[in-house]
C-alpha positions as CSV (number, residue, x, y, z in Angstrom):
1,M,-2.9,35.0,-11.0
2,R,-4.8,31.5,-10.6
3,R,-2.4,28.2,-10.7
4,R,-4.8,26.8,-13.2
5,E,-4.3,29.6,-15.4
6,F,-1.0,30.0,-15.1
7,L,0.0,26.5,-16.2
8,R,-2.8,26.6,-19.1
9,Q,-0.7,30.0,-20.3
10,S,2.8,28.9,-19.7
11,G,2.7,25.0,-21.3
12,L,5.5,24.0,-18.6
13,A,3.6,21.6,-17.0
14,S,5.4,19.0,-18.4
15,T,8.7,20.2,-16.8
16,A,6.8,18.0,-14.0
17,L,9.2,20.6,-11.6
18,F,5.8,21.6,-9.1
19,V,7.0,19.9,-6.3
20,P,8.4,22.7,-3.6
21,A,10.1,20.8,-1.2
22,F,13.6,21.2,-3.3
23,L,12.6,24.4,-5.1
24,N,14.5,26.4,-2.0
25,Q,17.5,24.6,-2.7
26,L,18.1,26.2,-5.7
27,Q,19.4,29.4,-6.7
28,F,18.7,30.9,-9.9
29,G,21.4,31.2,-12.3
30,K,24.0,29.8,-9.6
31,L,23.4,25.9,-10.3
32,Q,27.0,23.8,-10.2
33,Q,28.0,20.6,-11.9
34,R,29.4,18.1,-10.1
35,R,30.4,14.3,-11.3
36,S,27.2,12.1,-11.1
37,G,29.3,9.3,-9.9
38,K,27.2,5.9,-10.8
39,I,24.5,6.4,-13.9
40,L,20.9,4.7,-14.2
41,I,19.7,4.6,-17.7
42,V,16.2,3.6,-17.9
43,I,14.8,2.3,-21.5
44,Q,11.1,1.5,-21.6
45,L,9.9,-0.6,-24.4
46,S,6.6,0.8,-24.5
47,G,2.8,-1.4,-25.7
48,G,4.6,-5.1,-24.8
49,N,7.7,-6.6,-26.3
50,D,7.0,-9.7,-27.6
51,G,10.4,-11.6,-25.3
52,L,9.8,-15.4,-27.1
53,N,10.4,-13.5,-30.7
54,T,12.8,-11.4,-28.9
55,I,15.5,-14.2,-27.0
56,V,14.4,-17.1,-29.3
57,P,14.4,-20.6,-28.0
58,Y,15.3,-21.8,-31.6
59,R,16.0,-25.5,-29.9
60,N,12.5,-25.8,-28.3
61,D,10.5,-27.4,-30.6
62,L,7.0,-26.2,-28.8
63,Y,7.7,-22.6,-30.2
64,Y,7.1,-23.7,-33.3
65,K,4.1,-25.3,-32.8
66,F,2.9,-22.6,-30.3
67,R,4.2,-20.2,-33.5
68,P,3.9,-22.1,-37.0
69,S,4.5,-18.9,-39.0
70,L,5.2,-16.3,-36.5
71,G,8.2,-18.2,-35.6
72,I,11.9,-17.1,-36.2
73,P,13.6,-19.9,-38.6
74,P,16.5,-21.6,-36.5
75,E,19.0,-20.7,-39.4
76,Q,18.1,-16.8,-39.1
77,V,18.2,-16.9,-35.2
78,L,21.7,-15.2,-33.9
79,K,22.5,-18.1,-31.8
80,V,24.5,-17.5,-28.6
81,D,24.0,-20.8,-26.8
82,A,23.1,-24.0,-27.6
83,D,18.8,-23.1,-26.7
84,Q,18.5,-19.7,-27.2
85,G,19.7,-16.8,-29.9
86,F,18.7,-13.1,-30.4
87,N,16.3,-12.3,-33.1
88,P,18.3,-11.3,-36.1
89,A,17.3,-7.5,-35.9
90,L,19.1,-7.5,-32.6
91,E,22.4,-8.3,-34.4
92,S,24.1,-4.7,-32.8
93,L,22.7,-5.8,-29.0
94,R,24.4,-9.6,-30.3
95,S,28.0,-7.9,-30.7
96,L,27.6,-6.2,-27.2
97,Y,26.6,-9.9,-25.6
98,D,29.8,-11.2,-27.4
99,D,31.7,-8.4,-26.0
100,G,30.2,-9.0,-22.3
101,L,28.1,-6.4,-22.1
102,V,24.6,-7.7,-21.6
103,T,22.9,-9.9,-19.0
104,V,19.6,-11.2,-20.3
105,L,17.5,-12.1,-17.9
106,N,14.4,-14.3,-18.6
107,S,10.9,-14.7,-17.5
108,V,10.6,-11.7,-15.4
109,G,7.5,-10.4,-13.9
110,Y,5.0,-10.2,-11.0
111,P,2.5,-12.3,-9.2
112,N,-1.2,-12.3,-10.4
113,P,0.0,-10.0,-13.4
114,D,-2.3,-7.3,-15.0
115,R,-2.9,-7.8,-18.8
116,S,-3.9,-3.8,-19.1
117,H,-1.0,-1.9,-20.5
118,F,-1.7,1.0,-18.4
119,R,-2.2,-0.7,-14.7
120,S,0.9,-3.3,-16.0
121,M,3.2,-0.2,-16.6
122,D,2.0,1.7,-13.2
123,I,2.7,-1.6,-11.5
124,W,6.5,-1.4,-13.1
125,H,6.5,2.0,-12.7
126,S,5.4,2.5,-9.1
127,A,6.9,-1.5,-7.6
128,S,3.3,-2.0,-5.9
129,S,2.3,-5.5,-6.0
130,S,-0.9,-6.2,-8.5
131,Q,-3.5,-5.6,-5.8
132,E,-1.6,-2.4,-4.6
133,Y,-2.7,1.5,-6.1
134,W,0.0,3.5,-5.5
135,N,0.9,7.5,-6.7
136,T,4.3,7.4,-6.7
137,G,7.2,5.6,-9.0
138,W,10.2,3.2,-7.2
139,L,12.8,6.2,-8.7
140,G,10.5,8.6,-7.9
141,R,11.1,7.5,-3.8
142,Y,14.3,7.3,-4.5
143,L,15.0,11.0,-5.0
144,D,12.9,11.3,-2.1
145,S,15.5,9.4,-0.2
146,N,17.5,12.0,0.4
147,C,19.7,10.7,-1.8
148,A,23.0,12.5,-2.8
149,G,22.2,15.5,-5.3
150,C,18.7,15.1,-5.6
151,A,18.0,18.3,-4.4
152,T,18.3,19.2,-8.1
153,P,15.6,18.8,-10.2
154,Y,17.3,17.6,-12.8
155,H,19.2,14.8,-11.1
156,A,16.9,12.8,-12.9
157,I,15.7,13.2,-16.8
158,E,13.0,11.9,-19.0
159,L,14.0,12.5,-22.3
160,D,10.0,13.3,-23.4
161,D,7.3,16.2,-23.3
162,Y,5.3,14.5,-20.1
163,L,7.3,12.6,-16.9
164,S,6.6,8.8,-16.1
165,L,4.8,7.3,-13.0
166,A,8.2,5.7,-12.1
167,L,10.0,9.2,-11.7
168,K,7.2,11.3,-9.6
169,G,7.6,10.9,-5.8
170,A,5.9,12.5,-2.9
171,Q,8.7,15.6,-2.5
172,R,11.0,15.5,-5.0
173,T,10.0,14.6,-8.7
174,G,12.3,14.0,-12.2
175,F,12.5,16.7,-15.1
176,A,10.8,16.1,-18.2
177,M,12.3,17.5,-21.6
178,S,11.8,16.7,-25.0
179,E,15.8,18.7,-25.7
180,P,17.9,21.1,-24.0
181,A,17.7,23.3,-26.7
182,Q,13.5,23.3,-27.2
183,L,13.4,23.4,-23.6
184,K,15.7,26.5,-23.5
185,R,13.4,28.3,-26.3
186,T,9.6,27.7,-24.5
187,T,11.4,29.4,-21.3
188,E,12.9,32.0,-22.7
189,N,9.0,33.1,-24.1
190,R,8.6,36.8,-23.1
191,F,5.6,36.0,-20.6
192,L,7.6,33.6,-19.3
193,K,10.5,35.3,-18.7
194,A,8.4,38.2,-17.1
195,I,6.7,35.6,-14.6
196,G,10.3,34.3,-13.2
197,Q,11.8,37.7,-12.4
198,Q,8.6,38.8,-10.4
199,H,9.1,38.6,-7.2
200,P,6.0,38.7,-4.6
201,A,5.9,40.5,-1.2
202,S,3.3,39.2,0.2
203,E,3.4,36.1,2.1
204,D,-0.5,36.3,1.6
205,H,0.2,35.1,-1.7
206,D,1.8,31.1,-1.3
207,H,0.6,29.8,-4.5
208,V,1.2,32.5,-6.2
209,A,5.0,32.8,-4.6
210,Y,4.9,29.2,-5.2
211,L,4.8,29.7,-8.9
212,Y,7.6,32.5,-9.4
213,K,10.1,30.0,-7.7
214,T,8.6,27.1,-10.1
215,M,9.6,29.6,-12.8
216,A,12.5,30.6,-11.2
217,S,14.1,27.2,-11.2
218,T,12.8,26.1,-14.4
219,Q,14.4,28.8,-16.4
220,S,17.7,28.0,-14.1
221,S,17.6,24.4,-15.1
222,A,17.0,24.9,-18.6
223,N,19.9,27.5,-18.9
224,Y,22.0,24.9,-16.9
225,L,20.8,21.7,-19.1
226,F,21.3,23.6,-22.4
227,E,24.8,25.0,-21.1
228,Q,25.6,21.4,-20.5
229,S,24.4,20.1,-24.2
230,K,26.8,22.1,-25.6
231,V,29.9,21.2,-24.0
232,Y,30.6,17.6,-26.1
233,A,29.0,16.8,-29.3
234,S,29.4,13.3,-29.8
235,S,30.7,12.4,-33.0
236,V,29.3,8.8,-32.8
237,A,26.6,7.3,-35.5
238,Y,23.2,7.1,-34.0
239,P,19.9,6.1,-35.5
240,Q,18.5,9.0,-37.5
241,T,15.2,8.2,-35.1
242,P,13.6,10.0,-31.4
243,F,15.1,7.6,-29.8
244,G,18.1,7.8,-31.3
245,R,18.4,11.6,-30.9
246,D,17.2,11.0,-27.5
247,L,20.5,8.3,-26.5
248,K,22.6,10.9,-28.1
249,T,21.3,13.8,-25.9
250,V,22.0,11.5,-23.1
251,A,25.4,10.4,-23.8
252,E,26.4,14.2,-23.8
253,L,24.6,15.1,-21.3
254,I,26.8,12.1,-19.2
255,T,30.4,12.8,-21.2
256,A,29.5,16.7,-19.8
257,D,29.8,15.9,-16.2
258,T,25.9,17.0,-16.6
259,D,24.8,16.6,-12.5
260,T,22.3,13.8,-13.2
261,K,22.2,9.9,-12.2
262,I,19.0,8.9,-13.5
263,Y,17.9,8.8,-17.5
264,Y,14.7,7.9,-18.9
265,V,14.2,6.9,-22.6
266,S,11.0,4.9,-24.2
267,L,10.7,3.9,-27.3
268,T,6.9,2.9,-28.1
269,G,5.3,0.9,-31.0
270,F,5.3,-2.8,-29.5
271,D,1.8,-4.0,-29.2
272,T,2.2,-6.2,-32.1
273,H,-1.1,-7.6,-32.1
274,A,-1.2,-7.9,-36.1
275,N,1.5,-8.6,-38.6
276,Q,4.0,-8.4,-35.7
277,K,7.1,-9.7,-37.6
278,V,7.8,-6.3,-39.5
279,Q,6.7,-3.8,-36.8
280,Q,8.6,-5.6,-34.0
281,E,11.6,-6.3,-36.1
282,R,11.8,-2.5,-37.3
283,L,11.7,-1.3,-33.8
284,L,14.1,-3.6,-32.2
285,K,16.6,-2.6,-34.6
286,Q,16.0,0.6,-33.5
287,Y,16.8,-0.2,-30.4
288,A,20.0,-2.3,-30.9
289,D,21.5,0.2,-33.2
290,G,20.7,3.2,-30.5
291,V,21.6,1.4,-27.8
292,N,25.4,-0.1,-30.1
293,A,25.9,3.8,-30.3
294,L,25.3,5.2,-26.9
295,V,27.8,1.9,-25.5
296,T,29.9,2.8,-28.1
297,D,29.9,6.6,-27.6
298,L,30.3,5.9,-23.7
299,K,32.8,3.7,-23.9
300,Q,35.1,6.0,-25.5
301,Q,34.8,8.6,-23.2
302,G,35.6,5.9,-20.3
303,L,32.1,6.0,-18.8
304,L,30.8,2.5,-19.4
305,Q,31.9,1.3,-16.0
306,D,30.1,3.8,-14.2
307,T,27.1,3.0,-16.4
308,L,24.0,0.9,-16.2
309,I,21.4,0.3,-18.7
310,L,18.2,-1.4,-17.7
311,T,15.6,-2.1,-20.6
312,F,12.0,-3.9,-19.7
313,S,8.5,-3.7,-21.6
314,E,5.2,-4.0,-19.4
315,F,4.8,-7.4,-20.0
316,G,5.4,-10.1,-22.5
317,R,3.2,-11.7,-24.8
318,R,0.9,-14.6,-25.5
319,V,2.7,-17.9,-26.3
320,S,0.8,-19.1,-29.1
321,Q,0.1,-16.7,-32.4
322,N,-2.8,-15.1,-33.1
323,A,-5.3,-15.4,-36.1
324,S,-3.6,-12.1,-37.4
325,N,-0.7,-13.0,-37.6
326,G,0.7,-11.2,-34.3
327,T,0.4,-12.1,-30.2
328,D,-1.9,-10.5,-28.0
329,H,-1.2,-9.5,-23.9
330,G,0.4,-11.7,-22.2
331,T,2.5,-11.7,-18.7
332,A,6.3,-12.6,-18.1
333,N,9.2,-11.0,-20.4
334,N,13.2,-10.8,-20.8
335,L,15.0,-7.6,-19.4
336,F,18.5,-6.5,-20.5
337,L,20.8,-5.2,-18.0
338,I,23.9,-3.5,-20.3
339,G,27.0,-1.8,-19.3
340,G,30.7,-2.3,-17.8
341,S,30.0,-3.7,-14.4
342,L,27.9,-6.8,-14.9
343,K,28.7,-9.8,-12.5
344,K,27.4,-13.2,-14.6
345,P,27.5,-11.5,-18.6
346,G,25.2,-13.3,-21.0
347,F,22.2,-15.8,-19.5
348,F,21.2,-14.9,-15.8
349,N,18.9,-17.8,-15.8
350,E,17.1,-20.7,-17.9
351,A,14.9,-20.1,-21.0
352,P,11.2,-19.3,-20.4
353,D,9.6,-23.4,-20.2
354,L,6.4,-23.5,-22.8
355,T,5.9,-27.2,-20.7
356,T,4.2,-25.5,-18.0
357,L,1.7,-22.4,-18.6
358,D,-0.8,-20.5,-16.6
359,E,-3.8,-19.9,-18.8
360,E,-1.4,-20.0,-22.2
361,D,0.7,-17.8,-20.6
362,L,4.2,-18.1,-19.1
363,I,4.9,-18.0,-15.3
364,Y,7.1,-15.8,-14.1
365,K,10.7,-16.9,-12.5
366,L,12.1,-13.5,-11.1
367,D,10.0,-10.7,-9.9
368,F,10.7,-7.6,-11.3
369,R,11.2,-5.9,-7.5
370,S,14.1,-8.2,-7.3
371,V,16.3,-6.5,-10.3
372,Y,14.9,-3.3,-8.7
373,S,16.7,-3.8,-5.3
374,T,19.6,-4.6,-6.8
375,V,19.7,-1.7,-8.9
376,L,18.6,0.4,-5.9
377,K,21.1,-1.7,-3.2
378,Q,24.0,-2.1,-5.1
379,W,24.2,0.2,-7.6
380,L,22.8,3.7,-5.9
381,Q,23.4,2.7,-2.7
382,A,20.0,3.2,-1.1
383,D,17.7,1.6,1.6
384,V,15.8,-0.8,-0.6
385,P,12.9,-1.4,2.0
386,D,12.2,2.5,2.5
387,I,11.7,2.6,-1.5
388,L,10.2,-0.4,-2.4
389,G,8.0,-1.1,0.9
390,S,9.9,-4.7,1.1
391,D,13.2,-6.0,1.3
392,F,13.2,-8.0,-2.0
393,P,16.1,-10.2,-2.3
394,A,18.7,-8.8,-4.5
395,L,20.3,-11.0,-7.3
396,A,23.9,-11.5,-8.7
397,L,24.1,-9.1,-11.3
398,L,26.3,-5.9,-10.2
399,G,29.8,-6.5,-10.0
């Protein structure tokens, strides 16, 4: 059977398991459970979230000059210090902030920013410069780095039908699934089960043997994750949205001691060129309520100290509102770290400078790769230069 025909019939390309380097380390039906240790959850706000209306510089007159109708009135801002506060839709995040569980990094970006969704997301996923084009992601290269337990394909899981570049390595790759029960139902298709049970005898059929191994490992992983998903059923109230469902799945798998170190979740819809206020606040509330439920869940299970949540968006928005009561693609943005092991909860640095702009855009102050460097070195105990291509300075973020 041709490889393309197999993929067409199986519909399993989205599981991102077609990387042979780790397949021979799996024994079908004999996947073992281990404590993952430190856990990283990455949340991607896709579309370019407007950072200035997320963390609001409510004392800055220029903010209201640039945004005469879109700026959030001071009396509505959830104030946390003399200059900045949260969007009113982020009340659930504000409560975590008050508990010392949130670090806000302002003006995060990179040199020579790109305002294309696809290109900027590739830069954030790969951790390349804006002049380089890499086909592997920063977390995929972490998987390539012989990290402990990385031989299992589900060491890094994305809650989606397709795998992001961030989790694609040269030798090892993460595992994409929308939810464990659906994945198991897919792999139990009679055609797929028959493929997985075949054992080609001839070494002349390398491609066919490769596909058989892939199918067997996919079925093993599906069975393992499905069984793990039944170990713990959360009683915490999550938002009744796909994003809330994904975070609940993450909490249940973590509590079940699933052998997964990295979870990747996305919330889409932040490309707010027109009528931004209602759309952004709806999404921010989903984000804040979902993360609050996740943190509550992990805290109840005694797992919050070993969990770090990183939230980013591919770019911010223009400082000035447009004629459609929205904002266009911008540059630097805020980034959140959430967890029980933060070294400097609160605001890590000052509010964005609205007096000095570059073509009407914010100028970045923190390189996002320094955040990655910190997470890799201090949280995942990885060798940063081998993964990022350079030893970006770590920040005093984690205890």
